[in-house]
C-alpha positions, 0 to 999 in steps of 0.5 A: 417821780415815779413813772405813774407820778409822772405820767399820772400824778400823786393822787394816782400813786395813791391810788395804784398803792392801795391797789398794789396792796390789796392785789398783793395780800388776795395774793398771799393768802392763799399762798399762806393758807396752801389751798392750792396745790398748783399754786404756778398759775398764780403766784409766777405771773402774779408774783412779777406784776406786783413787783414790775406794778411796785416799780413804776409807781413807787420807784425812785433815785433817791435811793440809787443815789443814797445807795452809791454813796454809802457803796462807793465810801465803803469801795473806798475803804475795801480798796485801801484795806486791800492794797494794805493787807495784800502785798504781806499775803500774796507780793506778787499781787499785791505790790503791783496792786498797792502802786495802782492804788498809791499813784491813783491817790497821787493823781486824786491829789494833783487833780484838786481832791483835799482833806478838807473836800471830803469833810464837807463832802460828808458832812453834805451828804448826813446833813440831805440823808437826815432830811430826806431820811423819811421817803427814803424808807418808804423807798427800802420797803418798797424794794423790799416788797418789791424782791420779795414777790420777785424772788416768789416767782423765781422760786415758783418758776423753778419747781415746773419743768418749764421754768427748770428748762429756763433755769437752765439756759440761763446756768448754760449763758451765766458767763454772758450773763454776767460780763454784760452785768458787769459793763452795767456800771462801766460807763459812768465810772470811765465818766467820772475817771475823765475828771482826773484828765483837764476833760473832764466827762458828764459834769461841768463843761470846765475842769476849773468848776469841778470844787473839790468836795466835788471830786471827791463826790465823783470819784468815790462815786467812780470806785463803787461804779468800777468796784460793782463791776469787779463784784459782778464778775465774781458771780463767774470767775475762782473767787465767787465760789471760794475765798482768795487764799490770801484774805485773812481767816476765810481764804481758801472756804467756799464762798456761801451761795447767799454772800453773792445772791443776796447782795445781788438781788439787791443791788438789782431790786434798786437799780430795777426801781431807780429805772423807770424814774430815771427815763423818765427824767434823769437827773440833769438840767430840765431845759436840755432835751438831750441831758436825759438821754445822756444820763441813761446812757452813762447810767443805764439801770434799765439795762443794768437792773435786768441783767444784774438781776438775769445774772444773779438768778443764773449763779444762783441756779447753778450753785443750787445744782452744784449743790445737788450733784455733790449731796 
């Protein structure tokens, strides 16, 4: 449910979507035909307005749920591979990492994660994905359109004197912006880590109410949140510029800017699209007035999305300036 649909209903969403599409065509045609020598006055504000309008009109939490499950599973797989490779490539770092992963697996098994629970979660997720595939496809198109207009806005603004000054400020403060963005997923990661203790947060009231599939799902999503925070910090850490030397084949090579910018921008777009419906409804019990507030504190998409977008923009501007300096 988007912000517009929750306030005005589905008919208003349909009308708004048609209106946004028409405005997009009216804005895109002169840009494509290059009828304006200086399109800043139209493209920059127009692109920003269209991106925001798409978010509040067609935004949904379905896409963040799907992305969270996929990213969480990928984070767990990547963590296991890293823990297996790192001790051979960089023993001083790899052995402690391997010990930590083994301890985490043991704690998860002690808490109740089982192979059957993991299989049950995977089957349920596959069935839910198949049932909701059309809706997810619509939201994916919405995210793509929103990102396209946001990128147009960023590119056009970057060509102006004021835009270059703004990018300069982003570059100067990119460390702070990145740290703020990396803090976005931490409340959720902490809440899910508490499921390994007798005092679980952001879930069933009692530890005994958490089933094996639920526990596997929660810990996987928590691992994804930790991975998201670590990867975000890569925008300011040395391995965001050069791949770590312990990585096979690519270690020591320069990280292509697009390797960080493209997934970072997609993640920011998904978070921004999910922000307004999350603010409206949350994902908790509709009868509990505190639940939406708690959900938006543990999952602060309203904060995480914009800060991540700014951090990625700052990284992209920084890399572009580095390339110009080396040219």
